[in-house]
KEGUPA-405778 format. One record per residue: residue in three letters; x, y, z of N, C-alpha, C in turn. Coordinates in steps of 0.05 Angstrom, whole numbers, padded with zeros to 5 digits, always signed. Layout:
residues N
AlaXYZXYZXYZ;...
***
This chain:
residues 438
Met+01040+03024+02156+01016+03009+02160+01009+02992+02135;Asn+01003+02967+02140+00995+02950+02117+00966+02955+02110;Arg+00962+02964+02085+00935+02971+02076+00921+02948+02063;Arg+00934+02925+02059+00922+02904+02043+00898+02890+02057;Pro+00898+02887+02083+00873+02876+02095+00849+02894+02091;Val+00854+02920+02089+00832+02939+02083+00821+02934+02056;Leu+00839+02930+02036+00830+02925+02009+00815+02898+02007;Leu+00824+02878+02022+00810+02853+02022+00782+02855+02033;Phe+00778+02871+02054+00752+02877+02065+00734+02891+02045;Leu+00747+02910+02031+00732+02925+02010+00722+02905+01988;Phe+00739+02885+01982+00732+02866+01961+00709+02848+01970;Leu+00707+02844+01996+00684+02830+02008+00658+02845+02002;Ile+00659+02871+02008+00635+02888+02003+00629+02890+01973;Ser+00651+02891+01957+00647+02892+01928+00633+02867+01917;Gly+00640+02844+01928+00626+02819+01920+00597+02821+01927;Gly+00590+02832+01950+00562+02836+01957+00548+02854+01937;Cys+00561+02876+01929+00549+02894+01910+00544+02880+01883;Gly+00563+02862+01875+00559+02848+01850+00534+02831+01849;Leu+00528+02817+01871+00503+02801+01871+00478+02819+01874;Ile+00481+02841+01888+00458+02860+01888+00452+02869+01860;Tyr+00473+02876+01845+00469+02885+01817+00456+02863+01801;Glu+00465+02838+01804+00454+02817+01788+00424+02814+01793;Val+00415+02815+01818+00387+02813+01825+00372+02838+01814;Val+00383+02861+01818+00369+02886+01810+00368+02888+01780;Trp+00390+02881+01766+00389+02882+01737+00368+02863+01726;Thr+00366+02840+01737+00346+02821+01728+00318+02832+01731;Arg+00312+02845+01754+00286+02857+01759+00281+02880+01739;Leu+00300+02898+01735+00297+02921+01718+00292+02912+01689;Phe+00308+02893+01680+00307+02885+01652+00283+02868+01645;Thr+00275+02851+01664+00252+02834+01658+00226+02850+01657;Val+00225+02873+01671+00202+02891+01668+00200+02902+01640;Ile+00224+02906+01628+00224+02919+01601+00223+02898+01579;Ile+00238+02876+01581+00240+02857+01559+00224+02832+01564;Gly+00210+02831+01587+00193+02808+01592+00205+02788+01611;Asn+00188+02777+01628+00197+02758+01649+00195+02730+01639;Thr+00212+02723+01619+00213+02696+01607+00239+02683+01615;Val+00240+02657+01611+00265+02642+01617+00287+02653+01600;Phe+00281+02659+01575+00302+02669+01556+00312+02697+01565;Ser+00294+02714+01575+00302+02740+01584+00320+02739+01608;Val+00313+02723+01628+00329+02719+01652+00356+02708+01644;Ser+00356+02688+01626+00381+02676+01618+00399+02695+01603;Ala+00387+02714+01588+00402+02734+01574+00417+02752+01593;Ile+00404+02760+01615+00417+02777+01635+00441+02762+01648;Leu+00436+02736+01656+00457+02720+01668+00480+02716+01649;Thr+00474+02711+01624+00495+02706+01604+00512+02731+01600;Val+00500+02754+01598+00515+02779+01595+00532+02784+01620;Phe+00521+02780+01644+00535+02784+01669+00560+02767+01670;Met+00557+02741+01664+00580+02723+01665+00600+02728+01643;Ala+00590+02736+01619+00608+02742+01597+00625+02766+01604;Gly+00613+02786+01617+00628+02810+01626+00649+02803+01646;Leu+00643+02786+01665+00662+02777+01685+00686+02764+01671;Ala+00681+02746+01652+00702+02732+01638+00719+02752+01622;Leu+00705+02770+01607+00719+02789+01589+00736+02808+01606;Gly+00724+02819+01627+00739+02839+01643+00763+02826+01656;Ser+00760+02802+01667+00782+02788+01679+00805+02783+01660;Arg+00798+02774+01636+00818+02768+01616+00833+02792+01607;Leu+00819+02814+01601+00832+02838+01591+00850+02850+01613;Ala+00839+02851+01638+00855+02863+01660+00880+02846+01665;Gly+00876+02819+01665+00899+02802+01670+00922+02806+01650;Lys+00915+02808+01624+00936+02813+01604+00948+02841+01607;Leu+00932+02861+01613+00942+02888+01615+00961+02891+01639;Leu+00955+02877+01661+00972+02878+01684+01001+02869+01679;Asp+01003+02849+01661+01030+02838+01655+01045+02854+01634;Gln+01032+02873+01621+01044+02887+01598+01056+02914+01607;Arg+01046+02926+01628+01055+02952+01635+01053+02956+01666;Pro+01070+02973+01678+01068+02977+01707+01043+02994+01713;Ile+01025+02982+01728+01000+02995+01736+00998+02996+01766;Pro+00993+03020+01777+00989+03022+01806+00963+03006+01814;Leu+00966+02985+01829+00944+02966+01832+00921+02978+01849;Ala+00927+02990+01872+00906+03001+01888+00891+03023+01874;Arg+00906+03040+01859+00893+03061+01844+00876+03050+01822;Ala+00885+03029+01808+00869+03017+01787+00844+03004+01799;Tyr+00847+02991+01822+00823+02979+01835+00803+03001+01842;Ala+00813+03023+01853+00795+03045+01860+00780+03056+01836;Leu+00794+03059+01813+00782+03069+01789+00760+03050+01779;Leu+00765+03024+01780+00746+03004+01771+00720+03005+01789;Glu+00724+03007+01815+00701+03008+01833+00685+03034+01828;Ala+00700+03056+01823+00686+03081+01817+00670+03079+01791;Gly+00682+03067+01771+00669+03063+01746+00643+03047+01748;Ile+00644+03025+01765+00621+03009+01769+00599+03026+01782;Gly+00606+03041+01803+00586+03057+01817+00574+03078+01799;Val+00590+03093+01784+00580+03115+01767+00562+03103+01745;Tyr+00570+03081+01733+00554+03070+01711+00526+03061+01722;Asn+00525+03049+01746+00500+03040+01756+00482+03063+01765;Phe+00494+03085+01773+00478+03109+01778+00464+03118+01753;Leu+00478+03115+01730+00467+03125+01705+00450+03104+01690;Leu+00450+03079+01700+00436+03058+01685+00407+03063+01681;Pro+00391+03073+01701+00363+03079+01696+00359+03099+01673;Phe+00377+03118+01669+00376+03137+01647+00382+03123+01621;Phe+00401+03105+01621+00407+03089+01597+00383+03072+01589;Leu+00370+03060+01609+00346+03044+01603+00324+03061+01591;Lys+00320+03085+01601+00300+03102+01591+00306+03110+01562;Ala+00332+03116+01557+00340+03123+01530+00337+03100+01510;Ala+00338+03075+01521+00335+03051+01504+00306+03044+01498;Asp+00287+03058+01511+00258+03052+01507+00250+03052+01478;Pro+00258+03072+01462+00250+03071+01434+00260+03047+01419;Phe+00284+03037+01427+00294+03013+01413+00277+02989+01420;Phe+00269+02986+01446+00251+02964+01453+00224+02966+01439;Gly+00213+02991+01438+00188+02994+01424+00189+02986+01395;Ser+00210+02995+01382+00214+02988+01353+00218+02958+01350;Leu+00232+02946+01369+00237+02917+01368+00211+02901+01370;Tyr+00194+02908+01388+00169+02893+01392+00150+02897+01367;Ser+00150+02921+01356+00132+02926+01334+00141+02912+01308;Ser+00168+02908+01305+00178+02897+01280+00185+02867+01281;Ala+00190+02857+01306+00200+02829+01307+00183+02811+01326;Tyr+00160+02820+01334+00144+02805+01353+00135+02778+01342;Gln+00134+02775+01315+00125+02750+01304+00147+02730+01301;Ser+00172+02738+01304+00194+02719+01302+00207+02716+01329;Phe+00203+02693+01341+00213+02688+01369+00243+02691+01371;Trp+00258+02678+01353+00287+02678+01356+00299+02705+01349;Ile+00288+02720+01330+00298+02747+01325+00293+02765+01349;Leu+00270+02762+01361+00263+02778+01384+00282+02772+01407;Glu+00287+02747+01413+00305+02739+01435+00334+02748+01430;Leu+00342+02745+01404+00370+02754+01398+00373+02784+01401;Ala+00352+02799+01393+00353+02828+01396+00353+02835+01426;Arg+00338+02821+01442+00338+02826+01471+00366+02821+01483;Leu+00379+02799+01474+00405+02793+01484+00425+02815+01476;Leu+00424+02824+01451+00442+02845+01441+00439+02871+01456;Ile+00414+02879+01461+00409+02904+01476+00418+02901+01505;Ser+00413+02878+01517+00423+02873+01544+00453+02874+01545;Phe+00465+02862+01525+00495+02862+01523+00505+02890+01521;Ala+00493+02907+01504+00502+02934+01501+00500+02950+01526;Leu+00479+02945+01542+00475+02961+01566+00490+02951+01591;Leu+00497+02925+01592+00508+02914+01616+00537+02904+01614;Ile+00548+02902+01590+00574+02891+01587+00595+02908+01600;Val+00592+02934+01600+00612+02952+01612+00614+02948+01642;Pro+00592+02950+01658+00596+02946+01687+00603+02918+01694;Ala+00593+02898+01680+00601+02870+01685+00630+02866+01680;Ser+00641+02878+01659+00670+02875+01653+00687+02889+01674;Leu+00678+02912+01684+00692+02926+01705+00694+02908+01730;Met+00671+02895+01736+00671+02877+01759+00691+02854+01756;Gly+00691+02842+01732+00709+02820+01726+00738+02828+01728;Ala+00744+02854+01721+00772+02863+01721+00783+02866+01749;Thr+00766+02868+01769+00776+02873+01796+00791+02848+01807;Leu+00782+02824+01799+00794+02799+01811+00824+02796+01805;Pro+00833+02797+01780+00862+02794+01775+00878+02817+01788;Ile+00867+02840+01791+00881+02862+01804+00886+02856+01833;Leu+00865+02847+01847+00868+02841+01876+00887+02817+01879;Ile+00885+02797+01862+00903+02774+01864+00932+02782+01860;Arg+00937+02799+01839+00964+02808+01835+00974+02824+01859;Leu+00957+02839+01872+00964+02855+01895+00973+02837+01918;Tyr+00960+02814+01921+00965+02797+01945+00987+02775+01940;Val+00991+02768+01915+01011+02747+01909+01039+02759+01908;Lys+01055+02752+01928+01082+02762+01929+01100+02749+01909;Asn+01097+02723+01905+01112+02708+01885+01095+02684+01876;Ile+01104+02671+01855+01088+02651+01843+01083+02627+01861;Ala+01100+02623+01881+01096+02600+01899+01071+02603+01916;Ser+01062+02628+01920+01038+02632+01937+01013+02637+01921;Val+01014+02631+01895+00991+02639+01878+00965+02623+01886;Gly+00967+02597+01891+00944+02582+01898+00931+02592+01924;Ala+00948+02596+01945+00937+02604+01971+00925+02632+01969;Gln+00939+02651+01957+00929+02678+01957+00906+02682+01937;Ala+00907+02669+01914+00885+02671+01895+00859+02659+01907;Gly+00863+02636+01921+00840+02624+01935+00829+02642+01957;Arg+00847+02655+01971+00839+02673+01993+00822+02697+01982;Val+00832+02710+01961+00818+02732+01949+00791+02723+01938;Tyr+00791+02701+01923+00767+02691+01911+00746+02683+01933;Ala+00755+02671+01954+00737+02663+01976+00724+02687+01989;Val+00740+02708+01994+00729+02732+02006+00708+02745+01988;Asn+00714+02747+01963+00695+02759+01944+00670+02743+01941;Thr+00673+02716+01941+00650+02698+01939+00632+02699+01964;Leu+00645+02701+01987+00630+02703+02012+00614+02730+02012;Gly+00626+02751+02002+00612+02776+01999+00588+02773+01981;Ala+00592+02757+01959+00569+02753+01941+00546+02739+01954;Ala+00552+02720+01972+00530+02706+01987+00516+02726+02005;Leu+00531+02743+02018+00518+02763+02035+00502+02783+02019;Gly+00512+02790+01995+00497+02808+01978+00471+02796+01968;Ala+00472+02770+01961+00448+02757+01952+00426+02757+01974;Ala+00435+02751+01999+00417+02751+02022+00405+02779+02026;Ala+00423+02799+02025+00414+02827+02030+00394+02836+02008;Ala+00400+02829+01983+00382+02837+01961+00355+02823+01963;Gly+00355+02797+01969+00330+02782+01969+00313+02786+01993;Phe+00325+02791+02017+00309+02793+02041+00305+02821+02052;Leu+00323+02839+02044+00322+02866+02056+00318+02888+02035;Leu+00336+02890+02017+00337+02914+01999+00313+02915+01980;Val+00309+02895+01964+00287+02895+01944+00260+02896+01958;Pro+00255+02880+01979+00228+02881+01991+00222+02907+02006;Tyr+00243+02920+02018+00238+02943+02035+00243+02970+02023;Ile+00263+02971+02005+00269+02998+01993+00264+02998+01963;Gly+00259+02975+01951+00253+02974+01923+00278+02970+01905;Val+00273+02964+01880+00294+02958+01861+00312+02982+01855;Thr+00300+03005+01850+00316+03028+01842+00334+03038+01865;Phe+00323+03039+01889+00339+03048+01912+00361+03027+01919;Ala+00355+03002+01915+00375+02981+01919+00398+02985+01900;Leu+00392+02992+01875+00412+02997+01855+00430+03021+01863;Tyr+00417+03042+01872+00432+03066+01881+00448+03061+01906;Leu+00438+03045+01924+00454+03038+01948+00479+03023+01941;Ala+00476+03003+01923+00500+02988+01915+00520+03006+01900;Ala+00510+03024+01884+00527+03042+01869+00542+03061+01889;Ala+00527+03070+01909+00540+03087+01929+00562+03072+01945;Leu+00557+03047+01950+00577+03030+01964+00602+03028+01947;Asn+00598+03024+01920+00621+03022+01902+00638+03048+01903;Leu+00624+03070+01903+00639+03096+01904+00654+03099+01931;Cys+00642+03090+01953+00655+03091+01979+00680+03072+01978;Ile+00677+03049+01966+00699+03030+01964+00722+03043+01948;Ala+00715+03057+01927+00735+03070+01910+00750+03091+01926;Leu+00736+03107+01942+00749+03128+01958+00768+03116+01979;Val+00759+03095+01993+00776+03083+02014+00800+03069+02001;Ala+00795+03055+01978+00817+03041+01965+00838+03061+01955;Arg+00829+03083+01944+00848+03104+01935+00865+03114+01958;Gln+00852+03119+01980+00866+03129+02004+00886+03108+02014;Ala+00877+03083+02014+00893+03061+02025+00918+03057+02007;Gly+00915+03063+01982+00938+03058+01964+00958+03081+01963;Arg+00953+03103+01976+00971+03126+01974+00998+03119+01987;Lys+00998+03105+02009+01023+03100+02024+01033+03071+02019;Asp+01017+03055+02006+01026+03027+02002+01019+03019+01974;Glu+01030+03034+01954+01023+03028+01926+01042+03007+01914;Thr+01030+02988+01900+01045+02967+01888+01039+02967+01858;Val+01059+02964+01841+01055+02964+01812+01053+02935+01803;Ser+01041+02931+01780+01034+02904+01771+01057+02888+01760;Val+01075+02901+01745+01096+02887+01731+01118+02880+01751;Val+01126+02854+01751+01148+02846+01769+01169+02831+01753;Gln+01192+02827+01764+01214+02813+01751+01209+02783+01752;Glu+01216+02770+01731+01212+02741+01730+01233+02727+01747;Thr+01223+02707+01763+01241+02692+01781+01240+02662+01776;Gly+01222+02653+01759+01219+02625+01755+01214+02618+01726;Asp+01202+02595+01722+01195+02585+01695+01174+02603+01683;Thr+01177+02611+01657+01158+02629+01644+01136+02613+01629;Ala+01139+02588+01627+01119+02572+01613+01096+02564+01631;Pro+01071+02568+01623+01048+02560+01640+01046+02530+01641;Gly+01028+02520+01659+01023+02492+01661+01009+02482+01636;Pro+01004+02456+01634+00990+02444+01611+00962+02457+01607;Arg+00955+02461+01582+00929+02473+01576+00906+02455+01584;Ile+00912+02430+01591+00891+02412+01600+00876+02423+01624;Phe+00891+02440+01640+00878+02452+01664+00857+02472+01656;Leu+00862+02487+01634+00842+02506+01624+00817+02491+01614;Val+00822+02469+01599+00800+02453+01589+00783+02441+01613;Ala+00798+02433+01633+00784+02421+01657+00767+02442+01671;Met+00777+02467+01673+00762+02488+01685+00737+02496+01668;Leu+00740+02494+01642+00718+02499+01624+00696+02478+01629;Leu+00703+02453+01629+00684+02432+01633+00672+02432+01661;Ser+00689+02439+01681+00680+02440+01709+00660+02463+01712;Gly+00665+02486+01699+00646+02508+01700+00619+02501+01687;Ala+00621+02486+01665+00596+02478+01651+00580+02459+01669;Ala+00593+02440+01681+00579+02421+01699+00568+02435+01723;Ala+00583+02454+01734+00574+02469+01758+00548+02484+01753;Leu+00546+02498+01730+00522+02513+01724+00499+02495+01716;Met+00505+02472+01704+00484+02452+01699+00472+02443+01725;Asn+00489+02437+01744+00480+02429+01771+00464+02451+01784;Glu+00474+02476+01783+00460+02498+01796+00432+02502+01785;Val+00430+02502+01758+00403+02505+01746+00385+02482+01754;Ala+00395+02458+01754+00378+02435+01761+00371+02435+01791;Trp+00391+02442+01808+00385+02444+01837+00363+02465+01842;Thr+00366+02488+01829+00347+02509+01833+00319+02500+01824;Arg+00318+02486+01801+00292+02476+01791+00280+02456+01811;Val+00295+02437+01821+00285+02417+01839+00276+02429+01866;Leu+00294+02446+01878+00287+02458+01903+00264+02477+01900;Gly+00262+02491+01878+00240+02509+01873+00213+02495+01871;Leu+00213+02471+01859+00189+02455+01857+00179+02446+01885;Val+00198+02441+01903+00191+02432+01929+00182+02455+01948;Val+00199+02476+01948+00194+02498+01966+00174+02518+01955;Gly+00174+02520+01928+00158+02540+01915+00175+02560+01901;Pro+00167+02569+01877+00183+02588+01862+00181+02617+01871;Thr+00187+02621+01897+00186+02648+01908+00214+02661+01908;Thr+00214+02687+01910+00239+02702+01912+00255+02693+01936;Tyr+00242+02689+01958+00256+02681+01983+00269+02654+01979;Ala+00254+02635+01968+00265+02608+01964+00289+02608+01946;Phe+00287+02624+01924+00310+02626+01905+00334+02638+01919;Thr+00329+02659+01936+00351+02672+01950+00365+02653+01969;Leu+00349+02636+01983+00361+02617+02001+00378+02597+01987;Met+00369+02587+01964+00384+02568+01949+00410+02581+01938;Leu+00408+02605+01929+00432+02619+01918+00452+02624+01941;Cys+00443+02632+01964+00461+02636+01987+00475+02611+01995;Ala+00460+02589+01996+00472+02563+02004+00493+02555+01984;Met+00488+02558+01958+00507+02550+01938+00533+02567+01939;Ile+00529+02593+01940+00552+02611+01939+00569+02609+01965;Thr+00556+02605+01988+00571+02602+02013+00588+02577+02011;Gly+00577+02555+02000+00593+02531+01997+00617+02535+01979;Leu+00613+02551+01958+00636+02557+01940+00657+02573+01955;Ala+00648+02592+01972+00667+02608+01987+00683+02591+02007;Phe+00669+02574+02021+00683+02556+02040+00703+02538+02025;Gly+00695+02528+02002+00712+02511+01987+00737+02525+01977;Ala+00734+02551+01968+00757+02566+01959+00776+02571+01982;Ala+00765+02576+02006+00782+02580+02030+00797+02554+02037;Ala+00783+02531+02035+00796+02506+02040+00817+02500+02019;Gly+00811+02505+01994+00831+02501+01973+00855+02519+01977;Ser+00851+02543+01986+00873+02561+01992+00892+02550+02013;Gln+00880+02539+02035+00896+02527+02056+00910+02502+02046;Leu+00897+02487+02029+00909+02462+02018+00933+02468+02002;Thr+00932+02488+01985+00955+02495+01968+00977+02507+01984;Arg+00970+02519+02006+00991+02532+02023+01006+02511+02039;Arg+00993+02491+02049+01005+02471+02067+01016+02447+02053;Tyr+01005+02440+02030+01013+02415+02017+01019+02420+01988;Glu+01033+02400+01977+01039+02401+01948+01015+02390+01933;Val+01002+02406+01916+00980+02396+01901+00990+02387+01874;Arg+00978+02366+01864+00985+02353+01839+00961+02352+01820;Pro+00965+02346+01795+00942+02342+01777+00923+02321+01787;Ser+00933+02301+01801+00915+02280+01811+00897+02292+01833;Thr+00906+02312+01848+00889+02325+01867+00865+02338+01854;Phe+00870+02353+01832+00849+02365+01816+00830+02344+01805;Ala+00842+02323+01795+00825+02301+01783+00807+02289+01803;Trp+00817+02283+01827+00800+02270+01847+00779+02289+01857;Ile+00784+02314+01858+00764+02334+01866+00741+02334+01846;Glu+00747+02333+01820+00727+02332+01800+00710+02307+01802;Val+00723+02285+01807+00708+02260+01811+00691+02262+01835;Gly+00701+02274+01857+00686+02278+01881+00661+02295+01877;Val+00664+02316+01860+00641+02332+01854+00619+02315+01840;Gly+00628+02299+01821+00609+02282+01807+00594+02263+01825;Phe+00608+02249+01842+00595+02229+01859+00578+02243+01881;Ser+00587+02265+01892+00571+02279+01913+00546+02291+01900;Ser+00548+02301+01876+00524+02311+01862+00505+02289+01856;Leu+00516+02266+01848+00499+02243+01842+00484+02233+01867;Ala+00498+02235+01890+00486+02226+01915+00462+02244+01923;Leu+00460+02268+01912+00438+02286+01919+00412+02277+01906;Val+00413+02262+01884+00389+02254+01870+00370+02239+01888;Pro+00378+02218+01902+00359+02205+01920+00351+02223+01944;Ala+00370+02240+01953+00364+02258+01976+00342+02277+01969;Phe+00341+02286+01944+00320+02304+01935+00292+02291+01937;Gly+00292+02265+01935+00266+02251+01937+00254+02253+01965;His+00271+02256+01985+00262+02259+02013+00257+02288+02021;Leu+00264+02306+02003+00263+02334+02010+00234+02344+02017;Pro+00213+02335+02002+00186+02344+02009+00178+02337+02037;Val+00187+02314+02047+00180+02305+02074+00194+02323+02094;Trp+00220+02329+02089+00235+02346+02108+00224+02374+02108;Ile+00218+02385+02085+00207+02412+02084+00179+02413+02098;Gly+00163+02392+02093+00137+02391+02105+00138+02391+02136;Thr+00157+02376+02146+00161+02375+02175+00168+02402+02186;Leu+00187+02416+02173+00194+02443+02182+00171+02462+02181;Val+00155+02461+02160+00132+02479+02157+00112+02474+02180;Lys+00107+02449+02187+00088+02443+02208+00097+02453+02235;Arg+00123+02451+02240+00134+02459+02266+00138+02490+02269;Tyr+00145+02503+02246+00153+02531+02249+00136+02549+02231;Ala+00112+02541+02224+00096+02557+02206+00090+02584+02218;Ala+00089+02586+02245+00083+02612+02258+00106+02632+02257;Ser+00130+02623+02251+00153+02640+02251+00166+02640+02223;Phe+00162+02660+02208+00173+02662+02180+00203+02662+02181;Ala+00215+02678+02200+00244+02680+02201+00257+02654+02208;Ala+00246+02640+02228+00257+02614+02236+00255+02594+02214;Leu+00233+02594+02199+00230+02575+02177+00250+02580+02155;Gln+00255+02606+02149+00275+02613+02128+00303+02605+02136;Val+00310+02609+02162+00337+02601+02171+00340+02571+02170;Leu+00320+02556+02178+00322+02527+02178+00323+02517+02149;Asp+00308+02529+02131+00310+02522+02103+00338+02527+02092;Leu+00350+02549+02100+00377+02556+02091+00397+02534+02101;Phe+00395+02526+02126+00413+02506+02137+00408+02479+02122;Leu+00383+02473+02116+00377+02448+02102+00390+02448+02074;Phe+00386+02470+02059+00397+02472+02032+00428+02472+02034;Phe+00439+02486+02053+00468+02488+02056+00479+02460+02062;Gly+00466+02445+02080+00475+02418+02086+00474+02400+02062;Leu+00453+02402+02046+00451+02385+02023+00473+02391+02002;Leu+00478+02416+01998+00496+02424+01976+00525+02428+01985;Leu+00530+02425+02011+00556+02432+02022+00579+02417+02008;Val+00578+02391+02006+00601+02376+01995+00606+02383+01966;Pro+00586+02381+01948+00593+02388+01920+00601+02417+01916;Thr+00589+02436+01930+00596+02464+01925+00623+02470+01937;Met+00630+02458+01960+00657+02462+01971+00678+02451+01952;Leu+00673+02427+01942+00693+02416+01923+00696+02433+01898;Leu+00673+02444+01888+00675+02462+01865+00691+02487+01872;Gly+00687+02498+01896+00702+02522+01904+00732+02517+01906;Met+00739+02492+01912+00768+02486+01915+00782+02485+01888;Thr+00767+02482+01866+00781+02479+01840+00796+02504+01832;Phe+00786+02528+01838+00800+02552+01829+00828+02556+01840;Pro+00831+02555+01866+00859+02558+01876+00877+02535+01868;Ile+00866+02511+01866+00883+02489+01858+00891+02491+01828;Ala+00872+02498+01811+00879+02502+01783+00898+02525+01779;Ala+00895+02547+01795+00913+02569+01793+00942+02561+01801;Lys+00944+02545+01821+00970+02535+01831+00983+02517+01809;Leu+00967+02501+01796+00978+02482+01776+00985+02495+01750;Tyr+00969+02516+01742+00973+02528+01716+00991+02552+01716;Ala+00988+02569+01736+01004+02594+01736+01032+02588+01745;Lys+01052+02593+01728+01080+02586+01734+01099+02610+01732;Ser+01088+02633+01723+01106+02655+01717+01099+02680+01734;Asp+01119+02691+01747+01115+02716+01762+01106+02739+01744;Ser+01119+02741+01721+01114+02763+01703+01088+02760+01687;Leu+01077+02736+01685+01052+02731+01670+01030+02721+01689;Leu+01032+02728+01714+01012+02719+01733+00984+02728+01726;Gly+00980+02753+01719+00954+02763+01712+00942+02748+01688;Thr+00958+02743+01668+00948+02729+01644+00940+02701+01651;Glu+00956+02687+01667+00951+02659+01672+00927+02655+01691;Val+00926+02671+01712+00904+02668+01731+00878+02676+01719;Ser+00878+02698+01703+00854+02707+01690+00844+02686+01669;Ala+00863+02671+01658+00855+02650+01639+00839+02628+01654;Ile+00848+02621+01677+00834+02601+01693+00806+02610+01699;Tyr+00803+02635+01708+00777+02646+01716+00759+02649+01691;Ala+00770+02659+01669+00755+02663+01645+00744+02637+01633;Phe+00761+02617+01632+00752+02591+01621+00731+02579+01638;Asn+00733+02581+01664+00713+02570+01682+00686+02585+01679;Thr+00688+02612+01675+00664+02627+01672+00650+02622+01645;Ile+00666+02620+01624+00655+02613+01598+00641+02586+01598;Gly+00654+02567+01612+00641+02541+01615+00615+02543+01630;Gly+00614+02561+01650+00589+02566+01665+00567+02576+01647;Ile+00574+02594+01628+00554+02605+01609+00543+02582+01592;Val+00561+02566+01581+00552+02544+01564+00535+02524+01580;Gly+00543+02518+01605+00528+02499+01621+00500+02510+01629;Ser+00499+02536+01635+00473+02548+01642+00454+02547+01619;Leu+00463+02555+01596+00446+02555+01572+00438+02527+01564;Ala+00457+02508+01566+00451+02481+01558+00430+02469+01577;Ala+00433+02474+01603+00414+02462+01622+00387+02475+01619;Gly+00386+02502+01616+00360+02515+01616+00344+02512+01590;Phe+00358+02509+01568+00344+02509+01542+00344+02481+01528;Ile+00362+02464+01536+00364+02438+01522+00359+02414+01541;Leu+00376+02412+01562+00375+02388+01578+00350+02385+01595;Ile+00344+02405+01611+00320+02402+01629+00294+02401+01613;Pro+00290+02417+01592+00265+02413+01576+00263+02386+01563;Arg+00285+02374+01555+00284+02349+01540+00287+02324+01557;Ile+00304+02325+01577+00309+02300+01592+00301+02302+01622;Gly+00295+02327+01631+00286+02330+01658+00309+02337+01677;Ser+00302+02346+01701+00322+02355+01721+00340+02332+01731;Gln+00327+02309+01736+00343+02286+01747+00364+02277+01728;Lys+00357+02273+01703+00377+02264+01684+00398+02286+01678;Thr+00390+02311+01681+00409+02333+01677+00430+02331+01700;Leu+00421+02326+01724+00440+02322+01746+00459+02299+01741;Ile+00449+02277+01731+00465+02254+01724+00485+02261+01702;Phe+00476+02275+01682+00494+02284+01660+00516+02301+01671;Ala+00510+02320+01688+00530+02338+01699+00550+02322+01716;Ala+00540+02302+01731+00558+02286+01748+00577+02270+01731;Val+00567+02259+01709+00584+02244+01690+00605+02263+01678;Leu+00597+02287+01672+00616+02307+01660+00638+02313+01680;Asn+00631+02317+01706+00652+02321+01726+00671+02298+01728;Ala+00660+02273+01729+00677+02250+01730+00694+02247+01705;Ala+00683+02253+01682+00698+02252+01657+00721+02273+01657;Thr+00716+02296+01669+00736+02316+01672+00760+02306+01688;Gly+00754+02292+01710+00775+02280+01726+00791+02260+01710;Val+00778+02243+01695+00792+02223+01678+00809+02237+01657;Leu+00798+02258+01645+00812+02273+01624+00837+02286+01636;Leu+00835+02297+01660+00858+02308+01674+00880+02287+01678;Thr+00872+02264+01687+00891+02242+01692+00905+02234+01667;Leu+00890+02229+01646+00902+02220+01621+00919+02241+01608;Gly+00909+02266+01609+00923+02288+01596+00949+02294+01610;Thr+00950+02295+01636+00975+02301+01650+00995+02277+01648;Arg+00984+02253+01647+01003+02230+01643+01016+02231+01615;Ala+01000+02239+01595+01011+02241+01568+01032+02263+01567;Lys+01026+02285+01581+01046+02307+01582+01071+02299+01595;Ala+01069+02283+01617+01092+02274+01631+01109+02255+01614;Arg+01095+02237+01599+01110+02219+01581+01125+02234+01559;Asp+01111+02255+01548+01125+02271+01528+01149+02285+01539;Tyr+01147+02295+01564+01169+02309+01576+01193+02290+01580;Ile+01187+02266+01590+01208+02246+01594+01221+02238+01568;Gly+01204+02236+01547+01215+02229+01521+01233+02251+01510;Asp+01226+02276+01514+01242+02298+01505+01269+02299+01520;Gln+01268+02293+01546+01292+02293+01562+01312+02271+01552;Arg+01300+02248+01547+01317+02226+01538+01329+02232+01510;Gly+01312+02244+01493+01321+02251+01466+01344+02271+01467;Ser+01341+02291+01484+01362+02312+01486+01387+02301+01498;Ser+01386+02281+01516+01410+02270+01528+01424+02252+01507;Asn+01409+02239+01489+01422+02223+01468+01437+02240+01448;Val+01425+02264+01443+01439+02282+01424+01465+02292+01436;Val+01464+02299+01462+01489+02308+01475+01509+02285+01476;
***
């Protein structure tokens, strides 16, 4: 019996748990360290840094030694669950540190914020890194050979991202409002432990090890693809922060409104990853494909700027018609947000499988190369989120931030075109030089 569809379904649930944790961690920590923009950004930064770190470390480890993949995945999920069961106790143990921090550094804003970031990092980097480590393991499990890396990496990423959208909806509309933050944390942790048990059982009869024999070229693609993913991730998070700010001003800065926006964005990314997976499976993707997608993200994001001007009228119409039904109004708002953000978020979601296909060239270094794509994109997201929240939006406003992000996407497309052309010219020159020597 093929156990791999079971593991893919488990990864869907795991993605949901990840977003539940992000919501719950934000609630738990802002109660302790303060509900400021800096505090919320600190939690997001640590979460994304952990994803990047865990993915990179796991990707390298997979290529260095034979690791039973299903068993490793089960251990990671178990670790995530156990740690989050213990997190409330860790927070209680950290209370004296927070008290000492406020009494000694309350007069210095930057020292206080840096200390908050460091304490958040110490408490959350472990579970966030364990979450990040699961992606390269599942990708290695599903990729039979390097020719299928784009299709299978996109498939795994799409499933996990769709689970994240479902988790965001569950956390915002069901778990936190009805059972509270602590019980939501324990529920997600229990789900992770259940995932670990099922994954361990699934791997008993269909165990695959990570190290494989090399069958193709061992050199990765041009590093320009890593730079492009870094810039693309930065632009994506700039857009997300600006979109959230604009939509929040129109709909209202409520938990439900934020959840709807987050679900719309993540669902678009999942659909885009699935589309990118199919594209790499059926057609030959080239650097120009990646470049045009980045340009498309820029122009489609730019097209949203005038659309946002009409948003108050559209929202007002929906409120007048469906004010008596909260559920109907939320569903219609979700479809409205999803429709607005569909094109740019889908295009953004397509970049991961396409970049993986273009950059990953080695069977034996698959984990290292795919994790590099993911890590660079995530690090770019951290930079973009911090830049938008603390520099761009406060100084130039949301509209100009969206324009800046659109220009960055378009510039990434141009950079890809120029960089890959230069690489091609160098390759042709080397070939001619070597033939002259012979």
